N, C-alpha and C positions, 0 to 999 in steps of 0.2 A: 616548466620554467624554473623549477627549484634548482636545477643544475646551473642555470644562468646566475642565480643569486649566489650560489656557492662559488662559482668562478669569479664573480665580481669581488667577493670577500677575499679570495685568494690573490687576485690581481693587485688589490690595494692593501694587502696585509701589513705593509710597512707603516701605514698610518692608523691602524687599529690597535687599541689597547683592549686586551681581553678583560671582560667584566667577570669578576669572581662569582657573582650571583647567576649570570646568564650563560657564561661560557663563551659566547660569541658577541661581538660588537653589534652585529645585525641580528635581530630576532627574526630569523628567516620564516618561522612558522606563521607569523602574523601578517606577512606581506602577501598581497595579491600582485599579479603581474602588471597592473596599470601604473604603478609607481616606479617600475624598473628604470625607465629613462630618467626620471627625476633624480633618483639615487645615483645612477651611473654618472650623470653629468656633475652632480655635486661632488662625488668622490674624485672625479677627474680634476675639477677645479681646486679642491682642497689639497690634492697631492702636489700641487704646485706651490703651496705655501710652506716655507721652511719651518720645521718643527711642529707642525700641526698633528694632533692626535685625536682620534675619534673614540670617545668612551662608549657611546651607545647610539644606535639608530633603531627606533621602534615606532609603532603605531600607538597613539593614545587619543581618545576622544575623536576619532575619525580622521586624524591627520598625522603626518610624520612628526616625530620629536627627535631632535638630534642634539647630542651632548658632546662638546669638544673642549679641548684646552690647547692653547698655544700662546706664544709671546705676541703674535700678531692677531690678537683676539678680535679686533674690530672687523677685519676683513673676513675672517672665518665665520664670525657671528652673522655678518650680513649675508653671506652665502647660505648659511644654514637657515636663517630666517626666511630668505627668498624661497628655498626649497619647501619649508614648512607651509608657507602661505600658498604656494603653488599646489601642494598636495590637498589643501582644503577645497580646491576648485577642480581637481582631477579625479575622475572615477578610479578608485583603487583596484577595480577588477579589470577594466579594459583600457584605461588611459584617456578616454574621451572627457570632455567637459562635464563636470558633475558638481554636486553640492553635498554638504554633510547632512545626512538624514538619520533619524532615530528609528531603527528597525528592531523591534522586539527588545528595546532597552539597550541596544548596542549601536553606537554611533559609527557611521561609515560614510566615506565620501563615495558617492555613487551617481551614475548617470540614469536618465529616464529609461534607457533600454535595459540596463542591467537590473534595475529595480523591479522590472516586470518578470524577470527570470527567477 
């Protein structure tokens, strides 16, 4: 699925700003496949907003964190906030309904099936 993340970043490259510390706007290494549809839908919606730029999409404390800037900040912020809240309830590994769990000191949104594995 790593290729899908890379393809997604290339498809929407016009709205990404490269982060000098990370090199990529999406920290691909930290993402599991379960959030792919959330991020893909978010990028599709944000690409329709004139002048939006994504500074960073990453995982932190078990859910997505998205940093953008635009002159139409309210709309972009609402979309990002929705995606962040949705990621809290979506298993980051498989995409099923999940909750944030502390597993060995690491917070992850995970479903009951994936937590067993």
